[in-house]
C-alpha positions as CSV (number, residue, x, y, z in Angstrom):
1,M,73.4,94.2,82.6
2,R,76.0,95.3,85.9
3,S,73.6,96.6,88.4
4,G,73.6,100.0,87.4
5,G,74.1,99.6,83.6
6,V,76.5,97.7,81.7
7,D,75.8,94.8,80.3
8,R,78.4,92.1,80.6
9,S,75.6,89.5,79.2
10,V,76.6,90.2,75.8
11,D,79.7,88.7,74.3
12,P,83.2,89.3,76.2
13,P,85.7,92.0,74.7
14,V,87.2,90.4,71.4
15,N,90.3,89.1,72.3
16,V,89.0,87.0,75.3
17,R,88.3,83.5,74.8
18,P,85.1,81.6,75.0
19,L,84.3,80.4,78.4
20,V,85.0,76.9,77.9
21,P,83.8,75.9,81.3
22,L,80.5,77.2,80.9
23,S,79.7,75.2,77.2
24,L,77.5,73.0,78.8
25,D,74.5,70.3,78.1
26,R,71.0,71.5,78.7
27,A,70.6,69.2,81.6
28,T,73.3,70.7,83.2
29,S,72.6,74.0,82.0
30,A,68.9,73.5,83.4
31,A,70.5,72.1,86.8
32,L,72.7,75.4,87.0
33,A,69.6,77.8,86.4
34,R,68.1,76.2,89.1
35,A,71.2,76.4,91.3
36,G,71.4,80.2,90.8
37,D,73.7,82.8,90.6
38,T,75.3,81.3,94.0
39,F,76.8,78.2,92.3
40,V,77.8,80.3,88.9
41,L,79.5,82.9,91.3
42,E,81.6,80.0,93.0
43,A,82.5,78.1,89.7
44,L,83.9,81.4,88.5
45,R,85.7,82.1,91.6
46,G,86.9,78.6,91.6
47,E,87.4,78.7,88.0
48,A,89.6,82.3,88.3
49,A,91.4,81.3,91.4
50,R,93.3,78.3,89.9
51,R,94.5,80.5,86.7
52,D,94.0,83.8,85.0
53,N,91.0,82.9,83.3
54,V,89.9,86.3,81.2
55,P,86.7,85.2,80.2
56,A,85.9,83.6,83.9
57,L,87.1,86.8,85.6
58,F,84.8,89.0,83.3
59,Q,82.1,87.2,84.4
60,L,82.8,86.8,88.0
61,A,83.1,90.9,88.0
62,G,80.1,91.2,86.2
63,L,78.2,89.1,88.6
64,L,79.5,90.6,91.3
65,T,78.7,93.9,90.5
66,K,75.3,92.2,89.7
67,R,74.8,91.4,93.4
68,R,76.2,94.7,94.7
69,R,79.4,93.7,95.6
70,Y,81.2,96.5,94.3
71,D,84.5,96.5,96.2
72,E,85.2,92.8,95.1
73,G,84.1,93.2,91.5
74,L,86.5,96.7,91.8
75,T,89.2,94.0,92.7
76,I,88.6,91.5,89.7
77,D,88.0,94.6,87.3
78,R,91.5,95.6,88.1
79,R,92.9,91.9,88.0
80,L,91.2,92.0,84.4
81,V,93.2,95.3,83.4
82,R,96.5,94.3,84.4
83,L,96.2,91.1,82.8
84,E,94.8,92.7,79.6
85,P,95.9,96.5,80.2
86,R,95.2,97.5,76.2
87,E,91.1,95.9,76.0
88,P,88.9,99.2,76.1
89,I,85.7,96.8,77.4
90,L,87.7,96.2,80.6
91,R,89.0,99.6,81.2
92,Y,85.5,100.8,80.9
93,N,84.3,98.4,83.0
94,L,87.0,99.3,85.5
95,A,85.8,102.6,85.2
96,C,82.2,101.8,86.3
97,S,83.4,99.6,89.5
98,L,85.6,102.7,90.3
99,A,82.5,104.9,90.1
100,L,80.5,102.7,91.8
101,C,83.0,102.9,94.5
102,G,82.6,106.5,94.8
103,R,86.5,107.1,93.4
104,Q,85.0,109.1,90.8
105,D,88.6,110.8,90.0
106,E,89.9,107.2,89.1
107,A,87.0,106.3,87.5
108,L,86.7,109.2,85.0
109,E,90.9,108.9,84.4
110,E,89.8,105.2,83.3
111,L,87.2,106.0,81.5
112,G,89.7,108.4,79.3
113,R,91.7,105.8,79.0
114,S,89.2,102.8,77.5
115,I,88.5,105.8,75.3
116,D,91.9,106.1,74.1
117,L,92.1,102.6,73.1
118,G,88.9,102.6,71.4
119,Y,85.8,102.7,73.7
120,D,83.3,104.3,71.4
121,D,79.9,103.6,72.7
122,L,78.9,107.0,73.5
123,G,75.0,106.3,73.8
124,H,75.6,103.5,76.5
125,M,78.3,105.7,78.1
126,V,76.0,108.9,79.2
127,H,73.0,106.6,79.9
128,D,74.9,104.0,81.8
129,R,73.4,103.7,85.5
130,D,76.9,102.8,86.5
131,L,78.4,105.9,85.7
132,R,75.4,108.1,87.0
133,S,77.8,109.5,89.7
134,L,80.3,111.5,87.4
135,R,77.5,112.5,85.1
136,G,77.6,116.4,87.0
137,D,81.4,116.4,86.6
138,P,82.6,118.5,83.8
139,R,85.3,116.1,83.1
140,F,82.6,113.5,82.1
141,H,80.9,115.9,79.6
142,A,84.4,116.2,78.3
143,L,84.9,113.1,77.6
144,A,81.5,112.8,76.0
145,R,82.3,115.3,74.1
146,R,86.0,113.8,73.0
147,L,84.2,110.6,72.1
148,A,81.5,112.4,70.1
149,K,84.3,114.3,68.1
150,K,85.2,110.8,66.9
151,G,81.9,110.7,65.1
152,A,80.1,108.3,68.0
153,D,76.7,110.5,68.5
154,P,76.6,114.4,67.3
155,F,74.0,115.6,69.6
156,W,77.1,115.7,71.9
157,A,79.3,117.4,69.9
158,G,79.5,120.9,71.0
159,N,76.8,120.9,73.4
160,K,78.8,121.6,76.8
161,N,75.4,121.9,78.8
162,A,73.9,118.3,77.5
163,Q,73.0,116.4,80.6
164,P,72.1,112.3,80.0
C-alpha cells in the first residue's frame, strides 16, 4: 500500500506492460529482499531514467510514497499521467499524491478525471488514507455520490452527510 492507502503492490494498470527487469530467479529475488527497498528504489530510478518505462515508474512512485517522499512521488505520478493520460488508475494515484502534498483543489480535479476515465472503486476511494485530507470537502462527497450513481456503492447514493 502507499503509505496512506493506495495499494501499488497490486497489478499495474491494464495497458502497462509487465516489469521485465524484475522478473528474477529465486536467488536474485532473495538477494534483493535482503538489500531492501533502497536497492529497488535505485534500480527503478535507473530504469525510469533510461526511458519512459511506465511499469518501472509506477513501482517507483509507489515506493517513494511508501517512504513518505511525497514530492518525489508526485513528480513521478505527473510524469506517468503525461505518458498515459487516459489511464484512470494513474490519475487516481496522481490525486493521492496531490492530496498528500497538500494540494487539495488539484487533487479533487484529478480524482474527478479518474472517475470520468473509468475509476470505479468507491470503497477504496472513501477509505484511502492518502485522500484523508479531502474527506471533509463537499466536493469529495459529490465525487463519491457521482461514483455511487454509476453503481459503485449504493450506500453513498443520496447520502450527502455520510462520512467515511
